[in-house]
C-alpha positions as CSV (number, residue, x, y, z in Angstrom):
1,M,0.0,0.0,0.0
2,Y,2.7,2.5,1.0
3,A,5.6,1.2,-1.3
4,Y,5.6,4.3,-3.5
5,L,5.6,6.5,-0.4
6,I,8.5,4.6,1.1
7,G,10.4,5.0,-2.2
8,T,10.0,8.7,-2.0
9,I,11.3,8.6,1.6
10,G,14.5,7.0,0.2
11,L,14.8,9.9,-2.2
12,A,14.3,12.3,0.8
13,I,17.2,10.6,2.6
14,I,19.5,11.1,-0.5
15,F,18.4,14.7,-0.7
16,S,19.0,15.4,3.0
17,S,22.4,13.7,2.8
18,L,23.5,15.9,-0.2
19,C,22.3,19.0,1.7
20,F,24.3,18.0,4.8
21,I,27.5,17.2,2.7
22,R,27.3,20.5,0.7
23,R,25.4,23.1,2.6
24,D,26.3,25.7,0.0
25,L,24.1,23.8,-2.5
26,R,20.9,23.9,-0.4
27,R,19.5,26.9,-2.2
28,V,20.4,25.5,-5.6
29,M,18.8,22.1,-4.9
30,V,15.6,23.5,-3.3
31,Y,15.2,26.0,-6.2
32,S,15.8,23.2,-8.8
33,G,13.5,20.8,-7.0
34,L,10.6,23.3,-6.8
35,F,11.2,24.4,-10.4
36,Y,11.1,20.7,-11.6
37,L,7.9,20.1,-9.5
38,F,6.0,23.1,-11.0
39,F,7.3,22.6,-14.5
40,M,6.5,18.9,-14.7
41,T,3.1,19.4,-13.0
42,A,2.3,21.9,-15.8
43,V,3.6,19.3,-18.3
44,F,1.3,16.7,-16.7
45,L,-1.7,19.0,-17.0
46,L,-0.7,19.6,-20.7
47,S,-0.6,15.9,-21.4
48,K,-4.2,15.6,-20.0
49,F,-5.3,18.4,-22.4
50,L,-3.5,16.9,-25.4
51,S,-5.0,13.5,-25.0
52,S,-8.0,12.1,-23.0
53,D,-7.1,8.5,-23.9
54,P,-6.5,6.7,-20.5
55,A,-4.0,4.4,-22.3
56,K,-1.7,7.4,-23.0
57,A,-1.8,8.7,-19.4
58,I,0.8,8.0,-16.8
59,T,-2.0,6.2,-14.8
60,P,-3.2,3.7,-16.0
61,G,-1.2,3.9,-19.3
62,Y,2.2,3.3,-17.7
63,W,1.5,2.2,-14.2
64,G,-1.1,2.4,-11.4
65,P,0.5,2.2,-7.9
66,P,-1.6,2.6,-4.7
67,S,-1.3,6.2,-3.4
68,I,-2.6,8.2,-0.5
69,L,-6.3,9.0,-0.9
70,D,-6.0,7.1,-4.2
71,L,-5.2,10.4,-5.8
72,N,-2.9,8.8,-8.4
73,K,-5.8,7.0,-10.0
74,R,-8.3,9.8,-9.6
75,T,-6.1,12.3,-11.4
76,G,-4.4,10.0,-13.9
77,G,-1.0,10.1,-12.3
78,L,-0.6,13.0,-9.9
79,G,-0.8,12.1,-6.2
80,I,1.0,13.2,-3.1
81,E,3.8,10.7,-3.7
82,D,4.2,12.1,-7.2
83,V,4.6,15.6,-5.9
84,L,7.3,14.5,-3.4
85,Y,9.0,12.4,-6.1
86,M,9.2,15.3,-8.6
87,F,10.7,17.7,-6.0
88,F,13.3,15.2,-4.7
89,V,14.5,14.0,-8.2
90,G,14.7,17.5,-9.5
91,A,16.7,18.6,-6.4
92,I,19.1,15.6,-6.4
93,A,19.8,15.8,-10.1
94,A,20.8,19.4,-9.8
95,G,23.2,18.8,-6.9
96,L,24.7,15.4,-7.6
97,Y,27.3,16.7,-10.2
98,E,28.7,19.3,-7.8
99,V,29.0,16.9,-4.9
100,I,30.7,14.2,-7.0
101,F,33.2,16.6,-8.6
102,D,33.5,18.9,-5.6
103,S,32.7,21.9,-7.9
104,K,31.3,25.1,-6.8
105,I,28.6,27.2,-8.5
106,S,29.6,30.7,-9.2
107,K,28.0,33.3,-7.0
108,R,28.0,35.8,-9.9
109,A,24.6,36.0,-11.6
110,S,24.4,37.0,-15.2
111,K,21.6,39.2,-16.5
112,T,22.7,38.7,-20.1
113,L,22.0,34.9,-20.4
114,K,19.2,33.7,-22.6
115,K,17.0,31.5,-20.6
116,G,13.8,29.4,-20.9
117,H,14.2,28.6,-24.6
118,A,15.6,25.0,-24.0
119,L,12.5,24.1,-21.9
120,L,10.2,25.5,-24.6
121,V,12.0,23.5,-27.3
122,G,11.7,20.3,-25.2
123,L,8.0,21.0,-24.5
124,V,7.1,21.5,-28.2
125,A,9.1,18.5,-29.4
126,G,7.6,16.2,-26.6
127,S,4.1,17.5,-27.3
128,L,4.4,16.7,-31.0
129,I,5.6,13.2,-30.4
130,F,2.9,12.6,-27.8
131,I,0.1,13.9,-30.2
132,L,1.3,12.1,-33.3
133,T,2.2,8.7,-31.8
134,P,0.4,6.2,-29.6
135,L,3.1,6.5,-27.0
136,N,1.9,7.2,-23.4
137,A,2.9,10.0,-21.2
138,V,6.1,8.5,-19.8
139,Y,7.6,8.8,-23.3
140,F,6.3,12.4,-23.5
141,F,8.4,13.2,-20.4
142,I,11.4,11.3,-21.8
143,F,11.4,13.1,-25.2
144,L,10.7,16.5,-23.6
145,Q,13.8,16.1,-21.4
146,L,15.9,14.8,-24.2
147,F,15.2,17.6,-26.6
148,G,15.3,20.1,-23.8
149,A,18.8,18.9,-22.9
150,I,19.9,19.1,-26.5
151,A,18.6,22.7,-26.8
152,L,20.2,23.6,-23.5
153,V,23.7,22.4,-24.5
154,W,23.4,23.8,-28.0
155,Q,22.7,27.2,-26.5
156,R,25.3,26.8,-23.7
157,R,28.2,24.7,-25.0
158,D,30.1,25.2,-21.7
159,L,27.5,23.0,-20.0
160,I,27.9,19.9,-22.3
161,A,30.1,18.0,-19.8
162,H,27.9,19.0,-16.9
163,S,24.8,17.7,-18.7
164,L,26.3,14.4,-19.8
165,A,27.9,13.7,-16.4
166,G,24.7,14.7,-14.6
167,G,22.6,12.4,-16.8
168,L,25.0,9.4,-16.3
169,F,25.4,9.8,-12.5
170,F,21.7,10.4,-11.8
171,M,20.8,7.3,-13.9
172,L,23.3,5.2,-12.0
173,L,22.0,6.4,-8.6
174,Y,18.4,6.0,-9.7
175,G,19.2,2.4,-10.9
176,V,20.8,1.5,-7.6
177,L,17.8,2.9,-5.7
178,F,15.4,1.0,-8.0
179,L,17.3,-2.3,-7.3
180,I,16.9,-1.7,-3.6
181,F,13.2,-0.9,-4.1
182,N,12.7,-4.2,-6.1
183,F,14.4,-6.1,-3.3
184,L,12.1,-4.6,-0.7
185,F,9.0,-4.9,-2.8
186,P,9.6,-7.9,-5.3
187,T,6.0,-8.0,-6.6
188,F,5.6,-4.3,-7.2
189,L,6.5,-4.3,-10.8
190,D,4.3,-7.2,-11.7
191,N,1.3,-5.8,-9.8
192,Y,1.4,-2.1,-10.8
193,Y,3.4,-1.6,-14.0
194,H,1.7,-2.0,-17.3
195,L,4.7,-3.2,-19.2
196,Q,2.6,-4.3,-22.2
197,R,2.4,-0.6,-23.1
198,T,6.1,-0.1,-23.0
199,S,9.2,-1.5,-24.9
200,H,9.1,-4.7,-22.8
201,I,12.8,-4.4,-22.3
202,M,14.1,-5.0,-18.8
203,V,17.6,-4.1,-17.6
204,L,18.6,-5.8,-14.3
205,G,14.9,-6.3,-13.6
206,I,14.1,-2.6,-14.2
207,P,12.0,-1.3,-17.2
208,L,14.2,0.4,-19.8
209,E,11.9,3.4,-19.6
210,E,13.0,4.1,-16.0
211,F,16.6,4.4,-17.2
212,L,15.7,6.6,-20.1
213,Y,13.6,8.8,-17.8
214,S,16.4,9.2,-15.2
215,F,19.1,9.7,-17.8
216,T,17.2,12.4,-19.7
217,L,16.2,14.0,-16.4
218,G,19.8,14.4,-15.4
219,L,20.8,15.6,-18.9
220,M,18.3,18.4,-18.7
221,W,18.1,19.2,-15.1
222,A,21.7,18.8,-13.7
223,P,22.9,22.1,-15.3
224,I,19.5,23.9,-15.1
225,Y,20.5,26.4,-12.3
226,E,23.7,27.4,-14.2
227,Y,21.7,27.7,-17.4
228,E,19.2,30.0,-15.8
229,Y,21.4,32.2,-13.7
230,R,25.2,31.6,-13.9
231,D,27.9,32.2,-16.4
232,K,29.8,28.9,-15.8
233,D,29.0,25.7,-14.1
234,K,31.9,25.7,-11.7
235,K,34.7,27.8,-10.3
236,R,38.3,26.9,-10.7
237,R,40.3,26.6,-7.6
238,S,43.3,28.9,-7.4
239,S,46.6,27.6,-6.1
240,G,47.6,31.0,-4.8
241,P,47.3,34.7,-5.3
242,R,48.1,36.0,-8.8
243,R,51.1,38.3,-9.2
244,N,51.0,41.4,-11.3
245,S,52.9,40.7,-14.5
246,R,54.6,44.1,-14.6
247,T,55.7,43.7,-11.0
248,A,57.1,40.2,-11.7
249,G,58.9,41.5,-14.8
250,A,60.4,44.4,-12.8
251,T,61.7,41.9,-10.2
252,I,63.4,39.8,-12.8
253,R,65.1,42.7,-14.4
């Protein structure tokens, strides 16, 4: 009954651990988590507007887990657990890169950066695929994030490495957490996933779509804060104070 909620608690533990390890990233992670929550909630509502076919919805098209007050099934895929899930994955994806590489986000904000266009490109591309194909909403999210990430790094070439690493590391973390979830709840996939409406491909007992979703989420969302507000994704550490070149030259002479 509460398997999905317990899964989100696992994400909350990861989020809290990252905040404890890197207190300087708290603002970034909270901002990114809330941004992802509101953005993907809007995308979910858009998917309901674009298609009323239940088979194309998240619930029951992709899965139908029990949720608090049964909101997941009543709304077609948006329950209390989903809200918690979206916040935590958005926050974790945004902070994981900086924690692993011990990089720091610049405190200098830029008012000259173009922003928002990558998300719009992803939204348009994902919507067209969702409308023109029989694919359900999980693929809408995957393609939205994929094309959003492509547009993001096309516009900000300095964020390519950040995006790729963010996608890879978040997918690996997500995969490990899913393996633990499967161990704790071995019948969850069989009972609540509608795999006949997916690719049917399983990797380590996990649907391929879960890996695609987590990878594209990391691709698009790991560098989102830097894309929106900062000139560069990290600050170089200086080994010591710089010397004035003229003074150095005078000393040598």
